[in-house]
Each structure stands twice: as structure tokens, then as C-alpha cells.
N, C-alpha and C positions, 0 to 999 in steps of 0.2 A: 595258175600259179604254178610253178615248181623252181628249184634252184635259188632260192630268196630265202633270205636271214637276218637277222637283228644280231645284236651284243647288247646285253642288259649289264650296266655296268653302273658303279658310281666313283667319287672323288676318294673315297674310304671304308673301312672294312665297317661294318655297324649300319649300315646306311639303308639296309631293307631289301636289296637285291635279292634273296634267294626267296622272299616271302612274295615278293612280285613276280621274278621269273615265273616261277610254280605258280600263279593265280594267272597270270596270262597264258601259260600251257594250255591250262584245264580249261579257263576261257575260251580259246582257241578253236582245243579240242569240242567244247559244248557248242559251238557253232557248225561243227561238220569239218575242221578244214585236219588233215593230217598231220601231228604236229612233231618234231622232234627238237628234244634238248639235247646241250652239249655244254660240257662246264671246263671253264678254262683253269688250267693249274693242277696243280698235283692233290686232288679231293676225291675218297673215296666216296663220302655219305651225298652229297648232293646228286651225282647222276643215279642214286638208286634211287632220288623223292623224283627226278624228272623222268623217269621212265612210270613210277606212279603216275604221274601227273598226265602224262601222253599218253600210257597204254602201248610206249614203244620204246628200242633201246635208245641208252643213253651214255656215251663216251667222254673220254676227257681231252683237251687239246692242249700241250705243254709248250709255252714256245722256246723255252731253257732247255729241257731233256729230249724234244721231238727234233727228227730232220724238218726241211718242208716238204721231201717229200709221204713220210708218215703223216702229218698234220694234213697234208692235202688227202691222204688215204681215206683219214674217218670222216673229214669235213665233208668228203664228196661222196663218200658212203651215205651219210646222215641229207645232204639236201637232195640226195639221188632217189631218197625214201618217202620223201615228205613235202606239203606243200611250202611250209617255211618252218625255217630252222631258227628257236628262239633259244642264243645262248646267253650263258651267265657270266661273268665276269668273277675274276679274285678280287681281294686287298682292293686298292684304288687301283681306275684306270691303269696307270703310270708308273705302278709300285712294280720293280725290277729289281735284276740283280746284275754286276756287271757282265756284258758279252757281248756279241757282235749284233749290229743292228737287226731287230726281229727277232734274235735268240737272247731276250734277257728274263723271258718267264713273264711279261708284263702282257697281260691284257691288252692292251693297246696293240700288239703286236700281232692278235689274232684278228683282231680287226683290219689292218695293215694287209695282210693276208689275204684272206678272204673277199678283203673286197664289203663287208657288211659296217652298216651305219653304225650308229652309237645311240642310244638313248639312257640317260644318263637320270638315275634316282639319285635325288636331293635330299637327304635329312635337313628339313627347314625346322626344326625342334631351336628355339634359342637362333632365328636371325628371320629377317624377312626381304627388304630388296637387297642387302651383302651377300644373297644366296644367288643371284645372276651372277658378281662377280666371282665367285666358285666356279661354276656353270660355263662362265666364257672362258677364265682359263684354260678349265679343260677341252675349251671346242680351237685355243688357238692353241694351247701346248705341242702341237704334232699334228703335221700337215700332212702326215700321211692316212690323216682317219677322218672320217667326218661323223661329228653329231649331228643328228636329226633333232632331238627333242629333248625335252626332258618330264619324268615324273617325279610330284612333289610328296613326301613323304612324314608323316609327322603331322600334318596341319592340324594348329589348334583350333581354327576358329574361321570361317564366311571374309572375316575383314582380315585375318592375317594371309589367306592365299590371296586376296585383290593383290596386297602387297608386295607378295611374291611373287604373283605374275606380272606387277607393274615392272620390276626387275628385268624378267625374264624377255618383257616386251621391249625393253629398252634394249637389249645386247640381241634382241634379235633371236630368241633361242624360243619354239613354238614350248606350248605348255600341252603334254596328251593328258595329262592328269593330276586329279591330286587325293591324296587319301589321307584320314585324318589319323590320328592314334586311335589305336584301339589293339589294349592287349590281349582280347582275345583269339587276335589271328598271328600270333605270336607262337613258333612252333617250339617246342621242349630240347633243354640242350644239356647235354655235357662235356666233360674235358675235353674233347675232342673233335668238339662241335655238336649238330644234330645228333638227338638222339636216332638212333638207324629207322628207314621210312619202315622196316620188319619191324620193328618194337612199337611204333607212335601209333596211340590204340585213335581208333576211329580215323586212319590216315586219310580213307577218301573220302570220307563226311569232314574233314579238317579243309580238304583239297578244293572240295566243292562249296567250302564256306569262302576260301580265298578268291574262286572263279566268281563267285555272288559280287563279292566284295570287287573287288579290279573290274569288272564288267560295268558295275553303280557307278564308277569312279574314273576311270580312263576308259579315253575314245578309244573302242578296237579296231575302227575302222582305217583313223590314224596310225595307228601301230601295224597297222597291214600294209597301208601305204606308206610305209616309211623305209618296209624290209629292202633292201638292196640285192640286185644279183649277184652272185657267187662267182671272183676269179681265184683260181687254184692254180697252182704251179702246172706246170706242163707234165713233169715227172710227176707221178705221185708212188711209184714203186708196189708193185704187189708181188712182189719176187720172196719177200720174204716176212716171216714174221720181227714183230718188234724184240719179241725174247726168243731163244730158243727153248721148245719143249723139252724140262724135266725129262720126258720119257714119252711112252705111244699112250699111254693109258696112265692115268696123272689121278692118283686117290688124293682128292682136296677139301680138307675142311673146310665145313661149311654152316655156320649157325651163330648162336645171340655174340659166341666170343671170339669168331675166327672168321672174317666177312669181307677184310678188307683186302680185297682184287680186281684191279682196273680191268674195267669190261674191252680196252683192246688186246689185254693180254692176253684172256681170253681166249676171244674173237682171233687172234694170232695163232695162237696154240692150234684151235680148234680148224681152221683155213690148212694150217701146217701137217693136218691130219692127226692131232693128238683128240684122243677121249677125255673127256673129265668125268671123273668118278665120286660126288659129293657123298660124305659123310659125318656125323655127329659128332665130337667126343665128349660133348654135353650127357646127349644120350648114351655115351658109354661106349658108341659103336668106336672098334677101330680100325685101320686103314683096309679097305679089302683086297685080299688075296691077289685076285686076279690081276691086281696093279703093279707097273709097275716105277713106279718113281710116289711121293708122298711128297704133297704141299701144303704146308702150316701156315695162310694167309696172318696178316695183322687184324687186329680189332680189340675184343677187350675182354682181355682173359683175369686182369686185376681182378674185375666184378665178380667172378665165375670160380676164381683159385680153389676154394673148398670142395666145388662140386668137380672141378678136373682131378685136384689131389685123389680125390676116391676113384672116381673114374679107371676101375682096375684093369677092364675090358681094352681100353683104348691105350692107355697107360702101356699093358704089359703086347699087345698087340702092335703099336709103334715102336717097341723094342727088338721085337723081332721082325717086322719088316726091315729095321733097318743096320740087320744082322745083314739082308744081300742084299737090298736095294736102298737108291738116294732117298733121304729127306730134307729137304729145306724148310726153315722158318724164315718169316720176314715179321720183322716186329714183336708182335705178339706172340705168332706161333715162336719164335725166339727165345721167349721167356721160357714157352713150355720145355723147349725142348733142356733148357737150363736143368742144375740141379735142388734149385729153390725158386720160390718166388714170397717175397713180403706184403700182402694185401694192406688197403688203407688206414685199418684198424690195427696194423702191425701183426699183425701174424702171421706168419711165414709156413707156407705150405708145401709138402715135395713134389716136384714134378717128373718130368722121364730121366735127367739125370743123364740124356744121351750128349750134353756138352757142359762143363765144368762150368757154365758161367753163374752166378747167381745174382736175381734182379730186386728193385723193392718201386712200390709203388708207394708205398709210407714216406720213403725219401723224394719227393717230387720235387723234378727240375724239368720244363721245358727245355726240348730241343729240336729247332725246327729248320729246316736249310737245304739246299740243293745238295749235293753230291756227284760227284764222279770218282766208281770204283772201279775199281784195277783187281781182278781175281789175283787171289795166290797160290793156286793150287787148280786142277782140275775141277769141275765138281758139275751139279746138274743144270749152272745157267752158264756154264761154260768154259773152253782151257783154258789153263793157266794162262795171265797177259790178257783177259778179253778185257773189253772196257764199257761200263754200263753209266747210263745216267740214272738218277732217282734221288729221290730226298730222306727226310727224317722226318719226323715229328712224331714225340713220343715226351711222358712225362715220367717214366720208369727210370730208374739209373740203376747203373749197376754197381753193386757193393762188393762182389768178387769175381774178377773174371778168372780165375782159375788159370789151369798148365795150358789150354789149349792151343793151339796157333792160331793166326788169324785168318778167318776170310779173303780179308780184301784190305788193301789202303786206300783211302778216301782223301778227295782233296774237296774243296768248296770252293766259290766263285768271288771270294773276296781274300783269296792268296793266303788263307792259315796254312802252314804246315801241313803236310798229308800225315797221314796218322794209321795207326792199324783199326782196325771196325771186325767186330764179329768171332766167329767161334767154328773150327772144322774139326773133326774127329771122324776117322773111318770114312764109310759114306753119307754122316749127317755135316751139315754145314749151318749157319745163322747168322742172323744179324738184326742191329736195327734198322739197317738200310733197303730203303726200298724200292726195287727196281723198275723203270720206266719204259725202258729201252737200250737196244745197244747205242752205242757211240758213232759207230760207222755205219753211214747211211743206209736205209733199210726200201 
């Protein structure tokens, strides 16, 4: 078996996609298969869990922010290295933003591009035969895709399962398995999603427990048989990275406060010849002096603001680094580059002061959505006028923007007026915008 894949999706968020995806990935690995995971949409956390479950790298497929060439490159690398790809959808299967067909951000776009059949995870709590009507709607809604079967989640009893199966039989959808409600199988969460893989206690024991539960409740042979051959664009574009490397040797913050970096971005930088050198601000490490650029990713600095404020070697080293070399911060990294960060307890902590912005996690408001950014000046992500696709997802608020000019002008898919975002001063730039790819084909 090679070059085959499946997309695990659901009619809505909260149905149990991630839990079942991880259980399937781990269970198939335990059967001796080489498995790769992929995640639809702009998600930093789930690919790390896929990597832990499979023992192999994972990445994102984002139909809004990526060209077909880049999507084909990422999917092709995964299927070329695996017996089977188990990809995970985001939100509901058809949830999307306005855009050309195939580039709306919907998980269904990825199924259509790759040819992978869809297995629907249906949360049947509070429903019986009516769950089949929902599944039938998903089966018929988009003629580009094929729903190969369903997995029932949160089944209350044997009788409940029989009633749901009767409905699925009526609409001609195979039931590949049924999992009971089991709170111990739920992974811990925080405000941006699951607690990160590296912070989850007894992660591999939890994944093994998921695998055992899935293997007991789901017909793994049927899942394997449902996988389909992969179809990819003829041009997969191996000539350019998704984002230009900000330097040849990049100091990249990496610890519990700074971890949100897309695997395809790091892989693209390495393929372009850049070296990534990790360092830990939480361990009071400064950016390594032999690097020629510094990248502060997003993450959870609001949970570690006191530690960061007391990390004098890190902050002083970052300030010295910025005197001669570019520094860029995304989301949480942007907050640390600012003057102050107010945590959830309303305590205000001094940050690097390299930008004039002041942020607060005490004044929380969710900001979420795709963005298209046009750079206002030359910088580590490209020359002025470079167009990037990406997204924002944060609860922190800006309480004072300060006097710095903006990093970029952003627009969204919904027709909102373009707006300035982020800050720049000297060689330092930052914003809440997470870059996914260049808007031009790559």
C-alpha cells in the first residue's frame, strides 16, 4: 500500500475528530503501518500531536492560504513517505470563507484536491436516527467528494447504537465503528485549543489508551480499505519556499511560551538553505550571536509573562541582537517585543520595549480569521509590497498601539475595509498576523 489517504471530518466542531484521528493514527502504527498525519487549516497544535501519534512529521494543508502547487507539494511528500495518510479536518467539513472554488479554507477542498475519501465523525449524543439525516446531508452536499463511511462518537448504550445504525443503513452509509462517551479519553485543553503535545502529561500513555479504545470500537480493516488513491496537481512547485527565509542562520525561540511555527514554513526555510538554531527565552537564553536573524513565534507568553520579564539575559541579548540584525515576532512574539504585557491577573510586566505596542490578556477578546497582508516596508518577510496569506487567532488585546508605523495592511475574505496591523521600528517588526505563504504561486 502506498499513496493512499483518508480525511477524518465532521459536520461541526467538537465532534471528536482530533481524539479519533489520533487514536486511528496510533492504532495503525501499532499494526505496523507507516502513517503520516496532516491537518486541514491554520492549526499549530494538532500537527504536533499527529507527529507524536505516528512518530513521523505532520504538516498543514490550507486551501485558503496555499496555492494548489504548495498543497500538492505538502500532500505529495506525506503520501510518498507513508503507507497511509490520516488527515484531520478543521471545524465542519464544509465550513469556509468566501473564495474561488477549491480555495475557501474548507476541509472539503482538501478532500476534493487529493481524492481522499471522507470518514465522518458524528457526535450522536442527543440524537438517534436523526444523525443519519445529518450524515446524508454531508454525503450529498458537495459532488466533488466521497463520504466512505461514518464513525459514531459519544454513544450512550447498545440500544442507542442500534437505533443510530438503523438510520445509517437507511441512507446507505457504512458505520465503521462506534465509541462510547469516555471522559478519560479527552485530552486537556486551554484557550487556544489542546494543551500542547510537549506539555501533555503522559502523552504516549494517553495515545496508547486512545489507540486501544479505537481498535476495540472501530473496524480498522474497513478504515484501511476505505482509503483512496491520491490525486495531486500536475505542478507541485518545488522551486521556492512558502515564505522567504528571514536569514541564512535563524535564531528561533522554542519553548512552552514560543512554539507556534508551521512545519511547512520551517521545512521550506531548510530547503532554501537556512539553518534554524533554537533557543529558550524561558531558560533566559539570548538569541545566539552567530545567527543573522531572530524569529519569535507565537505561543503562550501570557502564561509566562513574569518569567519572561525577569529573563534579563534573554531581554538584553535580544535588544543587542536587534541593533544589527532583523527580529520578527508573530502574535505572542509580537507581544514580547512590545513595551508591556498584562497577564490574566491584571499584573503588568515589562517586555523587550523594541516596539511601542502594549498588550493585555486581562482584556480578552477573541480575534480569529484569515488575513491577506501587504508589507508596508522592506523587512525579514520580504520587500515592501510583498503579499502574504495567513491568519490571526488570539485573545490578547492591544491597549496602546504606540507611535510605531504599521507592519502591514491587512484585509479579510469578508470584505472588511483594509486596516493597518502590527508595528515596525528599525530592524524590528511584529504583528498578530501569522504568515502561512506568499500569495504568489510557489
